[in-house]
N, C-alpha and C positions, 0 to 999 in steps of 0.2 A: 615863775611866780603862780598862786592859784589865782588871782584872778585874770590870768591869761587863758584859763580853760574856760570851755562853755559851760560846764556843770562842775561843781565842786562842794566841797562839805568842810567846813573848818570846826576840827575838835568838836564833832558831831556825837553826842552821847544819848542812846534812844532806851526807853523802858516802858512802863506801866505804871501808873498811880505814883510817880515821880520816884519810883526804884529803877535804878540803871539797870540794863541789862547787857548792854554794851557800850564799850565807852571809848572817846576819841577816835570816831571813826573818820577816815581820811580819804575820800573818791576824788577823782581827778580827770575828768572825760572831755574830750573833744568831738565836734561834729563828725561826724562819719565813724563813729566807733560802738563797738558793744561791748560792755561789761556785766559780765555773771558772777552772779553769787551761788557760791555751792557750799555745801557743809552737811550736817547731820540734822534730822528731824528736829524740831523743836529750839536750832541753835540761835534763832533770832531773824534770819532773811528776811521772812514777811514783816516783820517789826522795823527793820530798817526800809524797807520800801514804802510801809504806810508811813513812816515818819517823814522820808522825802517826799511823798504827793501832800503833806497835810494831814493825813487823816490821822495822826498821832503827835501830840505836842512832843517837841524835843524838851529833852531835859538839860540839854546843853548845848551850847556851839549855834551853829547857822549851817543855810542851806543857801547855796546861790546860784543862780539860775542866769545863763547869759549878762554875769556881771553885775545883776543885782539881788540884793537878799530878797527871798520869797516871799519871807513875813510882812513885807512893806508893799508886796504887788497883790493887786485888787485880784478876785475872782477869776474874771473874765480875760484878764491880762494872762494868767498862768495857764487858763485852758487853752490861749490861742497858742502856745509853746509848748504844752505838755500833756499829754495823753495818756489814761492809764487803765491797764487791762490787770486786776486783780482776781483772786478766787473766790470772793464772794460773790454770790448771786446775785444779779438785778433784782429787783422785785418789780416785776412790771405787771400792770393789770389792761387785758384785751389791747395789747399793743402787738403788731405784726413783726417781724423781722427788719422790715424796710423803717418801720416806725423808729425802731431802736438804731437804728444807722443813722438815721435822721437826727439824734440827738447829737450827734458828731457835731452838726452844723451849727448848733446855737450860739456857739461864741460868734458867730459872724451876723446872727440876725437883729431885729430889732427885740423891744420888750417883749412882745408877742410870739415869737420864736416861730414866725411866719417862714417857710422856706420857698426862696423863689428857685426860678430857672436853673439857675448857673449850680444852686445849691443841691437841687434834685439829681441833676447831673452827676454832679461829682459822688451822691449815693450811689447811684447805678451803677458807677464807674468802679468806685471802693468794692461794691459787692460783687461785679463780676471778676475782678482783680482775686477774690479770694474763692471763685467757684461756688458764689452761694445767691445770685441773683432768684434761682429758679425757688429760692427760700424767702421771697419778698412778700407773699402772702402769706405765711405760714403764721400762725402765733407762735410768739419766740418762748412761752412756758413749754411749749409741746413739742420741741423739736429736740432732737439729741445734745449730750454734753459736747461730743466733735463739733456739730454743726453750732452749736453756742458760741463756741471758741472763736470759730470764723466768722460768725457775724457782731464780736465784739471786737476783732480786729479791724472789722471792714469800718465800724464808727470810728477807730482809731484813726483809720488810715484818712477818712473824709474830714478828719479834723483838723489837718494838716498840721500836725505839730514838728515840733523840733527837737522834741524829746519824747521817748517812748517808754513807759515803767512797766513792767510785766512782771507777775507772779505766776511762777510754774504753767508758761502758756501751752503746752505742748501735752500736759496732763492726762488731759481726756482724748486724744488724737491717736488715730491708728496709724501705722508706719508711714504710710502715702500722705495723710495729710500732715504729719509732724513735719517730713520731708519740704512741702508745698507751702507750710506756713514757715518755715525759717528760709526757705529760697526767698520768699515775698518780703521778709523783715530784711534779708540781706541787701537787695534789690534797693530797699528805700534806703538802706544805710549807704551803699555805694554811690546812688544815682540823687538822692535827695539831700544826702549828708544829714540825715537825720540820728541823732545821739540814741543810744538804747541801754536801759540798766534793765536786767530780770535776773530772776533767779531759775535756776533748771535742777533736777534731779539727774537728769539722761547725762551722765559724764562723758558718753563718746559724746554726743552733739555739744554739750559746751566747749569739750576742744575744738572742734571742728569749727564754730560759729563765734568764738570770743575774740578780739584784742586784747581784754583786760581781763581776768580772773581775781576775786575777792575768798577766800575762804572764811566763813565764820563759824567760831568756835569756840565756847567759852565768853570771857566777858569784854575780851579784846578782839579783833580782828588777826586770825591767826597768822594768815598769812597773804600775801597779793605779787601778783606780777603777770607775765606773759603766761600763755597756755604751755610752751614748751618748758618752762619753769615750775610750773603747780602741778601739772600732769606726769608726775614720776611714780614710779613704783613706791618709794619712802614715802613720797610727801600724801598722796592717797590715804593709804593704808594708815599713818599716824592721824590725818583728819578725823577720819570715820573710824577708827578704832577696829580696823579689821584682822580678824583672829582666824576666823572659820572661810580661811581662802586667801585669795591675795587679789592684786589690781596689775590688771598688763598693760604696761604704758604703751608697748609698741601697737597693741589692737584698741587701746583706748577702753577697755571693758574689764569688769571685775570676773575672777574666774575662781570655780568652785576648786575647793584643795585635791592634791593628787590621793589617787587610791592608796591605802596605806598596805604594806607588807612587802615582801620580797617581791620584786618584777617575776610575772609569771610568762609573761611574752614579750619577745624582742622584736621593734616595729625600724626594718629597715627602711627610711624616709629621706626627704631632701626635696629642694624645690617647692614647698608647698604642700607636696605630693599626701605627706603623713597627717595633715590635719583631720580630715574625717576619720580615718582609724585613732587618733589620739583620743579625740570626744569621742566616740563609741565605747572605748576601752573603758574612759571616766565612766561614763554611763552606768556600764554595767560593772562597776568597782573593781575593775581587775589592774591591778600593777603591772606597770610594764616599763620597760627601758627601750631607748631608740638611740640609732646613731649609724653611721657617722655622719656628725650634723657640721656646716658651717657656721661659723661665729654670726655672720650675716645672713643666715638662711632664714625666712619665714618660719619655717618648720621647728627651727632653735628657739625662736621668739615664744611660740606655744609652749614646746615640751620642758622649758625650765619651770613653769608654772605647773603641770599635766602630768608629768612622768617620774616614776623614783630615781632613774638613773638618766643621765644625758650624757653620751659620748660624742665629745664635740673636734673639730680641728680649727687651726686659726681660718679668718676670712681670707678669700682668694689662694690658699694653698691646697695642691694636691692633697689627700688624705696621706698622712704618714704609716709607719708602720708601728709606731708608737698605738696610734690612735685604733689602727685596725688590727691591734693582738687584745688591747681592754675590749672592743666591742666582740671580736671573738669569743675572748673568756667570758663576759656579760653574757653571750648568746648561748652558750655553751650549758649557761646554768638556768636556763628557760625550758620551758616543756614545749612552747611554739613559737613561729616565726612569721610574721607579716610583712611583705616586701611591697610597699606604695608604689614603686619606681616602676617606670616601664623603659626607659633609658637610660644608660651610663655614659659620662665622658671622661676626660681626662682626669679632671679633679677629685671626682667620686668613683674611679677603676676599682677601690679597693672595697667599695660596697657591692659589685658585682659580684668578688670573691664570697663576699659573706652571703649571698643569696646562694651561690653553688654551694656552699658550706652546708647552708640550711636544708636545699634538695637532698643533699647526698646523706644527712642523717634523718632525712623523713620528718623534720619538724615544721617545713613549709606550708603554713595553712594558705590552701588557695581560697579566692575570691571569697576574703574575709568581708568585705562589705556589703556585696551581692546575696552571700547566702548565709549570714548570719543576723539577719535583721530583726 
């Protein structure tokens, strides 16, 4: 039952000026879980988050937090349970970063908003947690977007919420700070049983951090489920209408389309050794074929998106005569051969024979990655 969840929405319809944008949205979230909204730009992810947090009036339905309808809760009651980090810039005037973080303690202070010793300690602790204590005396309007995002997370942390709502929280962060940000969020979820609802554009991060995923597209929720159910090639390509390329579910990332044309180069790969060659050939716009790859090989997972032709063998089976002959025939039609393998074993012994044939015919391109940068 919905009432058993810490946070849930009942037939929620959202939009602007009384006009529905997305109808009958169902969200059910427990403490200690992360729910992520994904979908194309303009699909309505931010609208859903603003409606959840009360910044937009619901057109229909209810939003319930900890068993209570939020519309019946006071602002102070909500702010003790819910922290918000949205994309709109805060309007601050002559406020230091420490001042901004301190506003997270206002739900716990008196009417004058005076912080006590314990409040100050929580502010300092939150800023140190996000590696921002050195910014405490800086003007909030004079720091970078990435630093600003860390300050706002610190503000949410010292608010001690039970639910955090975030809209594209990693948009302005570099790789280091994206990972630090999400690691802090994940620790809060795991250790303090905080619930999180957020939107993300980075599909690889959404796949790694989410417990539940909701796909937003059109006037209804397009699909929802676990990351394993959502992050498939078919689902992601359909959600984003991908035509110029594909989505690599094994790597959790989009892929550019394979170069067009008949293969000019044959890559003997396997065991992850071929990835650098595949991507370099793609960058140079050179169509290529590759083999013989086992279907459980990481090279295979990349090659099916990047190569013009992939010659494969079943997982855990030695390369058979049929696959070998297919590779030999394809290699004969290519003008050059690259071998990314250093060693060969029982399972891929026939790839050694391909290498010997490439040397015999003078097609082997030595040190491709080293000399052709």
